[in-house]
Phi, psi and omega in degrees: 000133179286164181301321181295317178293321178296315177300319179295318180296317178295322178299316180297318179299313181299318180294318179297316178294321176303320177297319178296322178295321177298316180294334178277356175090014178287153182298138183300319180298319177298315180297314179300317178298319179297310182298315180298313181293329180297336179288335184247342185230108183303325181298328178293315178298321177300316178294321178298319178293323176298319178299313181301320187269002183298146182268346184216162176297322179299317179296318178296318180297319177297319180292322176299315179298320177296320177298314181299316178297319179295319178298317179294322177298318179296315182292329182270351188301334180278353181244041184291129175238141177248121179234135178272128176240124178293142180303322181296337183275348188298319181296316179295319178298316179299318178297317180295319179298314181294323177297317178298313181294324177297318178296316179294323180298324177300320178293322178296313180298323179293338181251023172114354176095182186299316182295320177297320177296319177300316180297319183283324188266339185081004176271126181303144182306317179299326179293320178293320178300316178295318180305311185283340183262351181255156178270013180294146177300134179291141176279143181304315182299319178296314179299320180294320178295318179294315179301316180297316181295327181269002182061039174256146177279162175299328179295317178302313181295313182297318180297315180297319180296315179297316181297315181291338183265359183274000000 
């Protein structure tokens, strides 16, 4: 099979899975990003196929969250910053991250909860659930989408982040 035919076959697979994702009620923007990224990143297509072949809703939700993280990694890859963090500081950083996310979660609940935020932001609900329950550093793109959906300015989010980390 030539490269062009192979690319076409992969494109068709991604589009078919995208259609299944649409039928499952996932946000159109998320699906479009997945299909587009699958053309350039084999790992995205692999995750889409894992989602299609999943045996349970929990497995599908985990795969959706993995897809969202992978898409954000791709989008942020051109803005790589290297910062050294001492191992001893990780526990304190995790506490600060969770305090920030807990504060942000209160704002989310005041505006209708996680599902309402998912609807407004285009971030799948499983990805948001993982975001709020993990001590992982928030990605800038995710924070910007959440800020926009909650009608918060980037300054509000940055100020809150700085305040929670002091």
